N, C-alpha and C positions, 0 to 999 in steps of 0.2 A: 645328551647323547653323545659317547665316546668317538664313535665315526660317523660319518656321513651316510645317509639313509640311502639303500640299495637302490639305481633307478631301473629298472626293469626295458625302460623303453629304448635305453642304451645300448642293450644287448643285442649282438649281432650272432643269428642262429643259420649256419651257415648248412647244407646238405650235407650229408654224411662223404661223399666223393671227397669234397671240399675242405676237409677239416683233417688236420695236422695237428698231431704230439709234439710235445718237447722233450721227450724219453726216451732215450735208444737204450738196446737191447744191451750194451756195455755197462747199464747203470744197474742192470736185474744181476742176482746171485745164479751163478751157473748151476744147473740142477745136480750136477754131482757134489757140491760143494755143498759142506754142512754152515749154517750161520754162527756167529759167534757165540757163546752160555750169555743167560741173561744172571745179571748181577742177583742177589738171593732176594733184594727186596722186590722185585720186578719178579720172580718165581715164584714168591708168595703171593701176589695182587693177580698173577693169571692162575694159580690154583685156587682163588675166592672165585673169581670171574667165571671158570669151570663150573664150580661147586652150585655158582647160581644160576648159570644155564641149565644145567640138569633138572635142579630144582623148579626153575622157569616151566619147562618141558613137561615137568609131572605133573 
């Protein structure tokens, strides 16, 4: 096994009001800003994925 097995007994789940995340609003894209263009290969992959999603719903 390349990684040690996950031990769920070591997981500490806190109530929602005690939880914090490490993301800040500055890391997110502003709503009025367009994202960078994808490379052609990524666009092809995205188009294939979209087609497969449509087919799966039919």
